[in-house]
Residue, then its C-alpha position, 0 to 999 in steps of 0.5 A: m500501500p503506497i504512503a499517503a502521509v507524513l506525520f512530522d514531530l516539531d522541536d528538533t525535527l524541523l525546527w531547531d529548538d535544542r539551539s534556542i535553548e542553548e542560546a538563551f541560556r548562554f546570553a542570559c547566564e553571560a549577562a549575569g556579570d563577570s564575576i559568574n562562570p556563565q558555564e558553570l551557572e547553566v548547569a546549576v540552573r539546569r539542575e535546579a530547574r529540574g528539580l524544581y519541576e519534578s517537585y510540582e504536583t503538576f509534574p505527572f501532567t507535565q509528563m504526560i503531555g510531554i512538556n519539560p522543565f527549560e520550556a517552562l522557563w519560558a512559557n506562560f501555560t495561558a491555553g489548555e482546557q484541562p485544569e493542570f494548564r491553569k495550575l501551570e500558569q499560576l506557577a510559572p513566574a515563581y517557577r521561573k525565579e526560584s530555578w535562577r534564584r538558586g541556580l544563583a545560590a548554588l554559585g554562592v550568589n544570593d540575590e533575588a533581584l538578579a535572579e528575577t532579571l535573569a529569568a526575564k532575560f532567559a525568556a526574552e531571548r529564547r523568544s527572539r530565537p525561532y531557529i528553523y533547520e535550513e533543509t525543513i522549507q525545502v523539505l516540505e515543498q517537495l512532499r506537498g501535494e504528494v503526500k498529506l502533511l501533518l504536525l504533531t508536537n507535544g507540548c502547552p498549546a499556547l507555547q507550541q503555537e507561539k513557536l510557530d508563530g515564529v516561523p509563519e512560512l512553516i504552518p501552510y504546509f500542513d494539512h493538520v496540526v496536531i498539539s498534545g496539550d489540545f488533545g489531552k494525552g501526549k506522544p508516546d501514547k497511541d491514540i494521539f497516533l491514532h486521532a492524527l491517522e483519523l484526520l488523515e482519513i489513512t490506515p497506520e500502513q499509509g502513514i510515516m511518522v518522522g521524529d527525533k526522539l525515540t522515546t516518544d515520536i517512534r515509540g509511539g509511531l510503532a506502537a500506533g503501526l505507523t512506519t517509523v523514520w528516526i532522524n539522528r543528526t546528532a549521531k545518538i546511541p540508538d536505544p536497544a528496546i526501540h527500533p525504527d523502520y528507518e534512520i536518516g542523518h539529514l531531513s533531505e534523507l526523507l525524500p528518497l525513501v518516501q519515493s521508494l516507499 
């Protein structure tokens, strides 16, 4: 049965989110002043943010939806119908400041005003850096008209929409956009993939799932019966428990693969 649709993950598949976060951390940490080592501060803030994030009662929900602690350092959580999003909306300002306060304190710097400044700096820097991989548009352009295209992304609806608004040229390529925070479950839950297939009006055998994360994109795609393509740009070590159907190192490799299938 020929391929009729390609489902794409968003972050670090089409958008270069890791670069955006890394640069936001670098510029925010460098703004802390000459007396503070920016690399050490970044390590400390990342550690403290993760620990604080996991301590909240909302953590199981954010795990299910697929929202990581560094996204929460700039997200406002203003959308989404679930009550957990309203809790996150209330928690977010304090979480951002406290993560930076704890990170500074770990380096012996107790300065709440600086923590608040750096928290705002990080969020502003991240918002100003909506990077997209150079081959993304070219690949989508070549696929458009040949197959249906669906964007399947984990995350808070408001944050994922903000990311998409930062690259407005991306959305017109897609027949459908599915965000886990809107659906109520995130990858790798099988249900969100089946929902995507229903929107596309295809069987699993007619679809390809393309993503960078084995534990969400590939595991979930396999469970739903899709052909899975792991994009592994940075030579990550494979997981012996998760076997993608195909592995590529560059998005342009997808085109001949789709054609062959």
